[in-house]
C-alpha positions as CSV (number, residue, x, y, z in Angstrom):
1,M,13.3,160.9,-17.0
2,K,9.6,160.5,-17.4
3,L,8.4,156.9,-16.9
4,P,4.7,157.4,-15.9
5,G,3.0,154.5,-14.2
6,H,6.3,152.3,-14.1
7,D,5.6,150.9,-10.6
8,A,2.0,150.1,-11.5
9,I,3.1,148.3,-14.6
10,A,5.7,146.4,-12.7
11,R,3.2,145.3,-10.1
12,Q,0.7,144.3,-12.9
13,A,3.2,142.2,-14.6
14,G,4.1,140.4,-11.4
15,E,0.6,139.9,-10.1
16,H,-1.5,139.5,-13.1
17,L,-1.3,136.4,-15.3
18,V,-1.6,137.4,-18.9
19,T,-3.0,134.9,-21.3
20,H,-1.2,134.7,-24.7
21,R,-1.5,132.6,-27.8
22,V,-0.1,132.6,-31.3
23,V,-2.3,133.4,-34.1
24,L,-1.3,132.6,-37.7
25,P,-2.9,134.2,-40.7
26,R,-5.3,132.0,-42.7
27,K,-7.4,132.0,-45.8
28,V,-10.8,133.7,-45.4
29,V,-13.3,131.1,-44.4
30,E,-16.8,130.9,-43.1
31,R,-17.3,131.2,-39.4
32,P,-17.6,127.9,-37.6
33,I,-21.1,128.5,-36.4
34,R,-22.2,129.3,-40.0
35,Q,-20.5,126.1,-41.3
36,V,-22.4,124.0,-38.6
37,L,-25.7,125.6,-39.4
38,K,-25.3,124.9,-43.1
39,R,-24.6,121.3,-42.5
40,L,-27.4,121.1,-40.0
41,I,-29.8,122.4,-42.7
42,M,-28.4,120.0,-45.2
43,A,-29.0,117.1,-42.8
44,L,-32.7,118.4,-42.3
45,V,-33.2,118.6,-46.0
46,V,-32.0,115.0,-46.3
47,L,-34.3,113.9,-43.5
48,V,-37.4,115.6,-45.0
49,A,-36.6,114.3,-48.5
50,T,-36.4,110.6,-47.1
51,A,-39.6,111.1,-45.2
52,M,-41.4,112.4,-48.4
53,V,-40.1,109.3,-50.3
54,V,-41.6,107.1,-47.8
55,W,-44.9,109.1,-47.6
56,A,-45.3,109.1,-51.3
57,D,-45.1,105.3,-51.2
58,R,-46.7,104.8,-47.9
59,D,-49.0,101.8,-49.2
60,G,-45.7,99.9,-49.7
61,Y,-44.8,100.0,-46.0
62,H,-46.2,98.1,-43.1
63,D,-46.4,99.4,-39.5
64,N,-46.5,96.7,-36.9
65,A,-48.4,99.0,-34.5
66,D,-51.6,99.7,-36.7
67,G,-50.7,98.4,-40.1
68,T,-50.9,101.9,-41.8
69,V,-48.1,104.6,-42.3
70,D,-49.1,108.3,-41.8
71,L,-46.9,111.3,-42.1
72,L,-45.6,111.1,-38.6
73,D,-44.7,107.4,-39.2
74,A,-42.8,108.5,-42.4
75,F,-40.6,110.9,-40.5
76,Y,-40.1,108.4,-37.8
77,Y,-39.0,105.7,-40.2
78,A,-36.8,108.3,-42.0
79,T,-35.2,109.2,-38.6
80,V,-34.4,105.6,-37.5
81,T,-33.3,104.7,-41.0
82,L,-30.8,107.5,-41.5
83,S,-29.4,107.1,-38.1
84,T,-28.9,103.3,-38.8
85,T,-31.0,102.5,-35.7
86,G,-33.5,100.2,-37.6
87,Y,-36.0,99.2,-34.9
88,G,-37.9,97.1,-37.6
89,D,-41.4,98.2,-36.6
90,I,-41.9,99.8,-39.9
91,T,-40.7,97.7,-43.0
92,P,-41.0,98.1,-46.8
93,V,-43.2,95.2,-48.0
94,S,-43.9,96.1,-51.6
95,D,-41.3,95.8,-54.5
96,G,-41.5,99.5,-55.2
97,A,-40.9,100.5,-51.6
98,R,-37.8,98.1,-51.5
99,L,-36.5,99.5,-54.7
100,A,-36.8,103.0,-53.2
101,N,-34.9,101.9,-50.2
102,I,-32.2,100.5,-52.4
103,F,-31.7,103.4,-54.9
104,V,-33.0,106.4,-53.0
105,I,-33.0,106.0,-49.2
106,T,-29.8,104.1,-48.9
107,P,-27.7,107.0,-50.9
108,L,-29.5,109.5,-48.7
109,R,-28.5,107.6,-45.6
110,V,-24.9,107.6,-46.8
111,L,-25.2,111.4,-47.5
112,F,-26.6,111.9,-44.1
113,L,-23.7,110.0,-42.4
114,I,-21.1,111.9,-44.5
115,I,-22.6,115.3,-43.3
116,L,-22.7,114.1,-39.6
117,V,-19.1,112.4,-39.6
118,G,-17.7,115.2,-41.6
119,T,-18.8,117.8,-39.0
120,T,-17.5,115.7,-36.1
121,L,-14.2,115.0,-37.7
122,E,-13.7,118.7,-38.5
123,V,-14.3,119.7,-35.0
124,L,-12.0,117.0,-33.7
125,T,-9.1,117.8,-36.0
126,E,-9.2,121.5,-36.0
127,R,-7.1,121.7,-32.9
128,T,-4.7,119.1,-34.3
129,R,-4.2,120.9,-37.6
130,E,-3.7,124.3,-35.7
131,E,-1.0,122.7,-33.5
132,W,0.6,121.2,-36.7
133,R,0.7,124.7,-38.4
134,L,2.2,126.2,-35.2
135,N,4.9,123.7,-34.9
136,R,5.8,123.8,-38.7
137,W,5.8,127.7,-38.3
138,R,8.1,127.5,-35.4
139,S,10.5,125.2,-37.1
140,T,10.9,127.2,-40.3
141,L,11.0,130.7,-38.7
142,R,14.6,132.2,-38.8
143,D,16.0,135.6,-39.1
144,H,12.7,137.2,-39.0
145,T,11.4,140.6,-37.9
146,V,9.3,141.0,-34.7
147,V,7.1,144.1,-34.2
148,I,6.1,145.0,-30.7
149,G,2.8,146.9,-31.0
150,F,0.6,147.1,-34.1
151,G,-0.5,150.6,-33.6
152,T,0.2,153.5,-36.1
153,K,4.0,153.4,-35.5
154,G,4.3,149.6,-35.8
155,R,2.0,149.3,-38.8
156,S,3.8,152.1,-40.8
157,A,7.3,150.7,-39.8
158,I,6.6,147.2,-41.1
159,R,4.9,148.4,-44.2
160,T,8.0,150.4,-44.9
161,V,10.3,147.4,-44.4
162,C,8.0,145.0,-46.3
163,A,8.1,147.6,-49.2
164,T,11.9,146.8,-49.5
165,G,11.3,143.2,-50.3
166,L,10.8,141.6,-46.8
167,K,8.2,138.7,-47.0
168,K,5.1,138.9,-44.7
169,E,5.8,135.3,-43.7
170,Q,9.0,136.7,-42.1
171,V,7.0,139.2,-39.8
172,V,5.7,138.3,-36.3
173,V,3.5,141.0,-34.5
174,V,3.2,141.0,-30.8
175,D,0.3,143.1,-29.2
176,P,-1.9,142.7,-26.1
177,S,-5.0,143.5,-28.2
178,S,-6.7,140.8,-29.9
179,K,-8.2,143.2,-32.4
180,A,-4.7,144.5,-33.3
181,V,-3.5,140.9,-33.9
182,D,-6.6,140.2,-36.0
183,A,-5.8,143.3,-38.1
184,A,-2.2,142.0,-38.5
185,N,-3.5,138.6,-39.6
186,A,-5.8,140.3,-42.2
187,E,-2.6,141.9,-43.6
188,G,-1.0,138.5,-43.8
189,Y,1.3,138.7,-40.6
190,A,1.5,136.2,-37.8
191,G,0.6,137.4,-34.3
192,V,1.1,136.8,-30.7
193,I,-1.5,138.0,-28.3
194,G,0.1,139.0,-25.0
195,D,2.2,141.4,-22.9
196,A,5.5,142.0,-24.7
197,T,7.2,142.8,-21.5
198,R,7.0,139.2,-20.4
199,S,9.8,136.9,-21.7
200,D,7.5,133.9,-22.3
201,V,5.3,136.0,-24.7
202,L,8.5,137.1,-26.7
203,T,9.8,133.6,-26.7
204,R,6.5,132.5,-28.3
205,A,7.4,135.0,-31.0
206,E,10.7,133.5,-31.5
207,V,12.5,136.6,-30.5
208,H,15.7,134.6,-29.7
209,R,15.9,133.8,-33.4
210,A,15.0,137.1,-34.9
211,R,17.2,139.3,-37.0
212,Q,15.5,142.7,-36.1
213,I,13.1,143.9,-33.6
214,I,10.9,146.9,-33.9
215,V,9.6,148.3,-30.5
216,A,6.7,150.6,-31.0
217,P,4.2,150.3,-28.0
218,Q,2.1,153.2,-26.8
219,R,4.1,154.1,-23.7
220,D,7.8,154.9,-23.1
221,D,8.0,152.7,-20.0
222,T,6.7,149.7,-21.9
223,S,9.3,150.4,-24.6
224,V,12.0,150.3,-22.0
225,L,10.8,147.0,-20.4
226,V,10.3,145.4,-23.8
227,T,13.8,146.4,-25.0
228,L,15.4,145.1,-21.9
229,T,13.6,141.8,-22.2
230,A,14.2,141.4,-26.0
231,R,18.0,142.3,-25.6
232,Q,18.2,139.7,-22.9
233,L,16.7,137.0,-25.1
234,N,18.7,138.1,-28.2
235,R,22.2,139.6,-27.9
236,S,22.7,140.0,-31.7
237,A,19.4,141.3,-33.1
238,K,19.2,144.8,-34.3
239,I,16.5,146.6,-32.0
240,V,14.9,149.8,-33.1
241,A,12.6,151.4,-30.6
242,A,10.3,154.4,-30.6
243,V,9.7,156.7,-27.6
244,R,7.5,159.8,-27.2
245,E,9.7,161.9,-24.9
246,E,13.2,162.7,-26.1
247,E,14.7,162.5,-22.5
248,N,13.8,158.8,-22.5
249,A,16.0,158.0,-25.6
250,P,19.3,157.6,-23.6
251,L,17.5,155.1,-21.2
252,L,16.4,153.0,-24.2
253,K,19.9,153.1,-25.5
254,Q,21.2,151.8,-22.2
255,S,18.6,149.1,-22.3
256,G,20.0,147.7,-25.5
257,A,18.4,149.5,-28.5
258,D,20.6,150.1,-31.5
259,A,18.6,153.0,-32.6
260,V,15.8,155.1,-30.9
261,I,13.4,157.3,-32.8
262,T,11.7,160.1,-30.9
263,S,8.2,160.3,-32.3
264,S,7.0,163.5,-30.7
265,G,10.3,165.2,-31.3
266,A,10.4,164.2,-35.0
267,A,6.8,165.3,-35.5
268,G,7.6,168.6,-33.9
269,R,10.5,169.3,-36.0
270,L,8.6,168.4,-39.1
271,L,5.9,170.8,-38.0
272,G,8.5,173.6,-37.4
273,L,10.1,173.0,-40.8
274,S,6.7,173.1,-42.6
275,V,6.0,176.4,-41.0
276,L,9.4,177.8,-42.0
277,S,9.2,176.3,-45.5
278,P,6.2,174.5,-46.5
279,A,8.0,173.2,-49.6
280,A,10.7,171.7,-47.5
281,G,8.2,170.1,-45.2
282,M,6.6,168.4,-48.3
283,V,9.9,167.1,-49.3
284,M,10.6,165.7,-45.9
285,E,7.2,164.2,-45.8
286,D,7.7,162.6,-49.2
287,L,11.0,161.1,-48.0
288,I,9.3,159.6,-45.0
289,Q,6.6,157.9,-47.2
290,Q,8.2,154.7,-48.7
291,G,7.3,153.8,-52.3
292,S,6.1,157.1,-53.6
293,G,7.9,160.2,-54.8
294,L,11.5,160.3,-53.3
295,D,12.9,157.6,-51.2
296,L,15.8,157.4,-48.8
297,V,17.6,154.0,-49.5
298,E,20.8,152.3,-48.5
299,R,22.7,150.4,-51.1
300,P,26.3,149.0,-51.5
301,V,28.9,150.7,-53.7
302,V,29.2,149.1,-57.2
303,R,32.5,148.5,-58.8
304,S,32.1,151.4,-61.3
305,E,31.9,153.8,-58.4
306,V,35.1,152.6,-56.6
307,G,37.7,155.5,-56.6
308,V,35.2,158.3,-57.2
309,R,33.9,160.9,-54.9
310,P,30.4,160.6,-53.4
311,R,29.2,163.7,-55.5
312,E,30.4,162.2,-58.7
313,T,28.1,159.1,-58.5
314,D,24.7,159.1,-60.5
315,D,22.6,159.0,-57.3
316,L,22.3,161.8,-54.9
317,V,24.5,160.6,-52.0
318,V,23.6,161.8,-48.5
319,S,25.9,159.7,-46.3
320,V,28.7,157.2,-46.5
321,I,28.7,154.2,-44.2
322,R,32.3,153.1,-43.8
323,G,32.8,150.3,-41.2
324,H,30.9,151.3,-38.1
325,R,30.9,155.1,-39.0
326,V,28.3,157.1,-40.8
327,L,30.0,160.0,-42.6
328,G,28.5,162.9,-44.5
329,Y,28.9,163.1,-48.1
330,D,31.1,166.1,-47.8
331,D,33.1,164.8,-44.9
332,P,37.0,165.1,-45.7
333,S,37.7,161.7,-44.3
334,V,35.5,160.1,-47.0
335,G,37.9,160.8,-49.9
336,T,37.0,158.4,-52.6
337,L,34.5,155.4,-52.4
338,Q,35.7,152.0,-51.5
339,L,34.1,148.6,-52.5
340,T,33.2,147.9,-48.9
341,D,31.3,151.2,-48.3
342,R,27.7,151.6,-48.4
343,L,25.7,154.6,-49.5
344,I,22.6,156.5,-48.2
345,T,21.0,157.9,-51.3
346,I,17.9,159.7,-52.3
347,V,16.3,158.1,-55.4
348,R,13.0,158.4,-57.3
349,A,10.6,155.7,-56.1
350,T,9.8,153.3,-58.9
351,P,7.3,150.5,-58.7
352,G,8.9,147.0,-59.0
353,I,12.3,148.1,-57.8
354,Q,13.2,146.8,-54.4
355,V,16.3,147.7,-52.3
356,T,17.4,145.1,-49.7
357,P,17.7,146.8,-46.3
358,D,21.0,146.5,-44.5
359,T,20.7,144.3,-41.3
360,R,24.0,145.2,-39.8
361,P,23.7,147.0,-36.6
362,L,25.8,150.2,-36.1
363,P,27.0,150.4,-32.5
364,D,27.4,153.7,-30.8
365,E,30.8,155.5,-31.2
């Protein structure tokens, strides 16, 4: 068994406190600093407009200091007026200046306060809104799919599952990289930033209420630790894990994985098949790519197929699932199809047609 760096990772998990947080996808909005700058510019425009109104009618104002109002006095009056300070040292004395205060400066004061208060309230309520969204998200999340690792394997796996009809709201991505979680958010998935080998991180992803878990980190030792932790938190979920080295697959099975995919072995076999028969390699690659060309799907037996042999159906049947056994289409024990059977078939991918994936785990024989 090859588990490089296992001791180092264990020490790091025990000694290093990993920060983690939940990030929900949101609509594309402007950056907070850009919003603040925009509102600051709006406030300055209101201030300058008020000062210009006062400066244009400066003869209608009286300054208790020297009796006259210059440009500096106009900006000073605009500042203390918009901020509702009102020292009273500069006052409108003419009818025109007082009318301008009623119909121009007062609305500008209200607009200035709206900009100021709106910015303050947005800052104060942002955290409250985020907490409300998180609480609502947790309360409604049931039977979802958790993806550990949003690299090439995790991203491809979840896109394949979503192509069969799974809603993006039912997917939670866990990854230690904030950039990976940001990429998941951009695609519409909720994310948890943190080390998935820690039970508190998986708890934030609501693993204990998940229906299926996809384990696809970059290292085999991480896959083993994540699978052990996930199985401890959820005894009934279907766990599918990926490993690089084929000799580590039995360890993942013992850790609680229902299915283990050897990425390097699968890639090597596809390479060898492509060398021996490029056409066969193209067909296999077509089957792997969901939603284009040929697709490998699982579906229930319909009533019209009950009592017939697998080769007599309209679809190209590859295997028959009967109970907890997966039988080949030519297995003598299959006989005729039963209503409780499920079929693994090869079909032509058609846009708009979705096949609901089976969520029943198949235990080892």
